[in-house]
C-alpha positions as CSV (number, residue, x, y, z in Angstrom):
1,M,19.1,-13.2,3.0
2,D,17.6,-13.2,6.5
3,W,14.9,-10.9,5.2
4,L,14.2,-13.2,2.3
5,E,14.0,-16.3,4.5
6,S,11.8,-14.6,7.1
7,M,9.3,-13.3,4.5
8,N,9.0,-16.8,3.0
9,K,8.5,-18.3,6.4
10,A,5.6,-15.8,6.9
11,V,4.0,-17.0,3.7
12,E,4.4,-20.6,4.7
13,Y,2.6,-19.8,8.0
14,L,-0.2,-18.1,6.1
15,E,-0.6,-21.2,3.9
16,D,-0.5,-23.6,6.8
17,N,-3.3,-21.6,8.6
18,I,-5.3,-20.5,5.5
19,T,-8.6,-21.5,7.1
20,E,-7.9,-19.8,10.4
21,K,-8.6,-16.2,11.3
22,L,-5.7,-14.0,10.2
23,D,-3.4,-12.9,13.1
24,I,-1.4,-10.2,11.3
25,E,0.7,-9.4,14.4
26,K,1.9,-13.1,14.6
27,V,2.6,-13.2,10.8
28,A,4.7,-10.0,11.1
29,K,6.7,-11.5,14.0
30,I,7.6,-14.5,11.9
31,A,8.8,-12.0,9.2
32,L,10.9,-10.4,11.9
33,S,9.3,-7.0,11.4
34,S,6.6,-4.7,12.8
35,T,3.0,-5.2,11.7
36,F,3.1,-1.8,9.9
37,H,6.4,-2.6,8.1
38,F,5.2,-6.1,7.0
39,Q,1.9,-4.9,5.6
40,R,3.4,-2.0,3.6
41,M,6.3,-4.1,2.3
42,Y,4.1,-7.0,1.4
43,H,1.8,-4.8,-0.6
44,M,4.5,-2.9,-2.4
45,I,6.5,-6.0,-3.4
46,T,3.6,-8.2,-4.4
47,G,1.1,-5.7,-5.7
48,V,-1.6,-7.0,-3.4
49,T,-2.4,-6.4,0.3
50,I,-2.0,-9.2,2.7
51,G,-5.7,-9.4,3.2
52,E,-6.3,-9.6,-0.5
53,Y,-3.7,-12.4,-0.9
54,I,-5.5,-14.4,1.8
55,R,-8.9,-13.8,0.2
56,R,-7.6,-14.9,-3.3
57,R,-5.9,-18.0,-1.9
58,R,-8.9,-19.1,0.0
59,L,-11.2,-18.7,-3.0
60,T,-8.7,-20.6,-5.1
61,L,-8.7,-23.5,-2.7
62,A,-12.5,-23.3,-2.2
63,A,-13.0,-23.8,-5.9
64,Q,-10.9,-27.0,-5.7
65,D,-12.9,-28.3,-2.7
66,I,-16.2,-27.7,-4.5
67,I,-14.9,-29.5,-7.6
68,S,-13.9,-32.4,-5.3
69,G,-17.5,-32.7,-4.2
70,E,-17.6,-30.9,-0.8
71,K,-20.9,-29.1,0.1
72,I,-20.9,-25.4,-0.8
73,I,-22.1,-24.4,2.7
74,N,-19.3,-26.4,4.4
75,V,-16.7,-24.8,2.1
76,A,-18.1,-21.3,2.8
77,Y,-17.7,-21.8,6.6
78,K,-14.4,-23.5,6.2
79,Y,-12.8,-20.4,4.6
80,G,-14.2,-17.9,7.0
81,Y,-17.5,-16.7,5.4
82,E,-20.3,-16.1,7.8
83,T,-23.1,-16.9,5.3
84,P,-23.3,-18.9,2.1
85,E,-24.6,-15.7,0.4
86,A,-21.4,-13.8,1.3
87,F,-19.3,-16.7,0.0
88,T,-21.3,-16.9,-3.2
89,K,-20.8,-13.1,-3.8
90,A,-17.0,-13.3,-3.2
91,F,-16.7,-16.4,-5.3
92,G,-18.5,-14.9,-8.2
93,K,-16.4,-11.7,-8.0
94,M,-13.2,-13.7,-8.4
95,H,-14.1,-16.6,-10.6
96,G,-16.9,-15.0,-12.6
97,I,-19.3,-17.8,-11.9
98,S,-21.3,-19.2,-8.9
99,P,-20.0,-21.9,-6.7
100,S,-22.6,-24.4,-8.0
101,A,-21.6,-23.6,-11.6
102,A,-18.0,-24.4,-10.8
103,R,-19.0,-28.1,-10.6
104,E,-20.1,-28.1,-14.3
105,L,-17.7,-29.8,-16.7
106,G,-15.5,-27.3,-18.5
107,A,-16.2,-24.5,-16.0
108,N,-13.6,-21.7,-16.3
109,L,-12.0,-20.9,-12.9
110,K,-9.2,-18.6,-11.8
111,A,-6.3,-19.8,-9.7
112,Y,-4.2,-17.5,-7.6
113,P,-0.9,-19.3,-6.8
114,K,1.0,-19.4,-3.6
115,L,3.6,-16.6,-3.5
116,S,7.3,-16.9,-2.7
117,F,10.0,-14.2,-2.5
118,H,13.2,-14.3,-4.5
119,I,16.1,-11.8,-4.8
120,S,16.4,-10.1,-8.1
121,I,19.7,-8.1,-8.5
122,K,19.3,-5.2,-10.9
123,G,21.7,-2.4,-10.1
124,D,20.8,-0.5,-13.3
125,K,20.3,2.8,-11.5
126,D,21.8,4.3,-8.4
127,M,19.5,5.1,-5.5
128,N,21.0,8.1,-3.8
129,Y,19.5,9.0,-0.4
130,K,20.2,11.0,2.8
131,I,19.0,10.5,6.3
132,V,17.1,13.4,7.8
133,D,15.9,13.9,11.4
134,K,13.0,16.3,11.6
135,G,11.0,17.4,14.7
136,R,7.3,17.4,15.0
137,F,5.4,19.8,12.8
138,T,1.9,20.6,11.7
139,V,0.5,20.5,8.2
140,V,-2.8,21.9,6.7
141,G,-4.6,20.9,3.6
142,K,-7.2,18.7,1.9
143,Q,-7.5,15.0,2.7
144,T,-9.2,11.9,1.3
145,R,-9.4,8.2,2.1
146,I,-7.5,5.8,-0.2
147,T,-7.7,2.0,-0.7
148,M,-4.7,-0.1,-1.6
149,V,-6.8,-3.1,-2.8
150,D,-6.0,-4.1,-6.3
151,G,-3.5,-1.2,-6.6
152,E,-6.3,1.4,-6.5
153,N,-4.0,3.8,-4.6
154,F,-2.0,4.4,-7.8
155,K,-5.2,5.6,-9.5
156,Q,-7.0,7.3,-6.7
157,V,-4.1,9.6,-5.6
158,P,-3.7,11.2,-9.0
159,E,-7.4,11.5,-9.3
160,F,-7.5,13.4,-6.0
161,W,-4.8,15.7,-7.3
162,G,-6.9,16.3,-10.4
163,D,-10.0,17.1,-8.3
164,C,-7.9,19.6,-6.1
165,M,-6.7,21.3,-9.3
166,K,-10.2,21.6,-10.7
167,D,-11.8,23.1,-7.6
168,G,-8.9,25.5,-6.8
169,S,-7.6,23.7,-3.7
170,Y,-4.2,23.0,-5.2
171,Q,-3.8,26.6,-6.2
172,W,-4.6,27.8,-2.7
173,I,-2.3,25.2,-1.1
174,S,0.6,25.9,-3.5
175,S,0.3,29.6,-2.8
176,K,0.9,28.9,0.9
177,A,3.9,26.5,0.4
178,G,6.9,27.1,2.6
179,K,10.4,25.8,2.6
180,L,9.5,22.2,1.8
181,G,6.9,23.1,-0.9
182,V,3.7,21.2,-1.5
183,L,3.4,18.0,0.4
184,G,1.7,14.7,-0.4
185,I,1.2,12.9,2.9
186,C,0.3,9.2,3.3
187,K,-0.8,8.5,6.9
188,D,-3.2,6.7,9.2
189,F,-2.7,3.3,7.6
190,S,-5.2,0.7,8.8
191,Q,-5.5,-3.1,8.7
192,D,-8.4,-2.8,6.3
193,D,-5.9,-1.8,3.6
194,E,-6.7,1.9,3.6
195,F,-4.9,5.1,4.4
196,N,-5.5,8.9,4.4
197,Y,-3.8,10.9,1.7
198,M,-3.4,14.6,2.4
199,L,-2.4,17.4,0.0
200,G,-1.0,20.2,2.1
201,V,1.7,22.5,3.3
202,E,3.4,23.2,6.6
203,E,1.2,25.1,9.1
204,I,0.2,28.6,8.2
205,K,-1.3,31.4,10.3
206,D,-4.2,32.0,8.0
207,T,-7.7,30.9,8.8
208,L,-8.4,27.6,7.1
209,P,-11.2,27.6,4.4
210,E,-14.1,25.2,4.8
211,G,-13.1,21.6,4.0
212,Y,-9.4,22.0,5.0
213,I,-7.9,20.2,8.0
214,S,-4.7,20.4,10.1
215,S,-2.7,17.3,11.1
216,I,0.4,16.7,13.2
217,I,3.4,15.0,11.7
218,P,5.4,13.4,14.6
219,A,9.2,13.7,15.0
220,A,10.9,11.0,13.0
221,T,13.9,9.9,11.0
222,W,13.4,9.8,7.3
223,A,15.3,8.4,4.3
224,V,15.0,11.0,1.6
225,F,15.2,10.1,-2.0
226,E,15.2,12.4,-5.0
227,T,13.6,11.6,-8.4
228,V,13.7,13.4,-11.7
229,G,10.9,13.1,-14.2
230,A,7.3,13.8,-15.0
231,L,4.6,13.1,-12.5
232,P,2.9,10.9,-11.5
233,E,5.1,8.2,-13.1
234,A,8.4,9.4,-11.6
235,I,7.1,9.4,-8.1
236,Q,5.3,6.0,-8.4
237,N,8.3,4.3,-10.0
238,L,10.7,5.6,-7.2
239,T,8.2,4.5,-4.5
240,R,8.2,0.9,-6.0
241,R,12.0,0.9,-6.1
242,I,12.3,2.0,-2.5
243,F,10.1,-0.8,-1.3
244,T,11.3,-3.6,-3.6
245,E,15.0,-2.7,-3.8
246,W,16.3,-0.3,-1.1
247,L,14.4,-1.5,2.0
248,P,15.0,-5.2,1.5
249,S,18.7,-4.6,1.0
250,T,19.3,-2.4,4.0
251,G,19.1,-2.8,7.8
252,Y,16.1,-0.4,8.0
253,Q,12.4,-1.0,8.6
254,L,9.5,1.4,8.1
255,D,8.7,3.4,11.2
256,C,5.0,4.0,12.0
257,A,4.9,7.6,10.8
258,P,3.6,9.4,7.7
259,E,5.3,9.0,4.3
260,L,5.9,12.3,2.6
261,E,6.1,13.4,-1.0
262,V,7.8,16.8,-1.3
263,Y,7.0,18.9,-4.4
264,P,8.9,22.1,-5.0
265,K,7.7,24.8,-7.4
266,G,8.1,23.9,-11.1
267,D,6.5,22.1,-14.0
268,M,5.5,18.8,-12.5
269,Y,4.9,17.3,-16.0
270,S,8.4,18.2,-17.2
271,D,11.0,15.4,-17.8
272,D,13.5,17.3,-15.6
273,Y,11.2,18.1,-12.7
274,K,12.8,17.2,-9.3
275,C,10.9,16.1,-6.2
276,E,11.5,13.9,-3.1
277,I,10.1,11.0,-1.2
278,W,10.6,10.9,2.6
279,I,10.3,7.4,4.1
280,P,10.1,7.1,7.9
281,I,12.7,4.5,9.0
282,K,14.2,2.9,12.1
283,K,17.0,0.3,12.5
């Protein structure tokens, strides 16, 4: 329950300081967690990034202020927009109309409510896991930049896999797979809600083809979970369960290290395909 209370306190702080510049480190401290852990947990549990939540809440409140008669330019500056033009663009993207049109009688506006966290006990499926310590190692493969805004990561990652299969990259990578198999690696998370996704294998001695990179995975402790089912649904469903069920109910936090998806050889679209998710953790 301490986790639940601290997360709700963090949301209360955000709401109380909604017009101020976001200090994510301070918010994370209120949530009794690291900045990295708080951002990842918030996104996985709510479906939106912390930055996106703030943006939607500000635009929701901005619409109410405009209806109440406040000047649009004052509302724009109040909620952190540097110019009225930038505010108008963001307002139109969310509400579908301009700020001035919001004053018209019968104007349709969208409201994004304040979030709060609650415990939902399911217990319908076991979540078996093991703790693994692995030393530093190097991976090689193809990499792309992914955004988490609006859940785009769940679309962009499978699309990247599709592109790699079409251009032959996946075939080359899978032919070099070692003991772990093909790896999907989520790393280099940033505060602008993006991360690098790499499709690769443990380091090989061959000369890398053009467009391939190498990257170091630091030594870490991982919680390893197995899932059975067709991709990408099986891996996505397990990822959500780890963040919404397992992590909140244990004494672990995310460590600031890459998250690994481990894909052994086999038919990835089969209902009995087995693969793993490695989540870096610390007490």
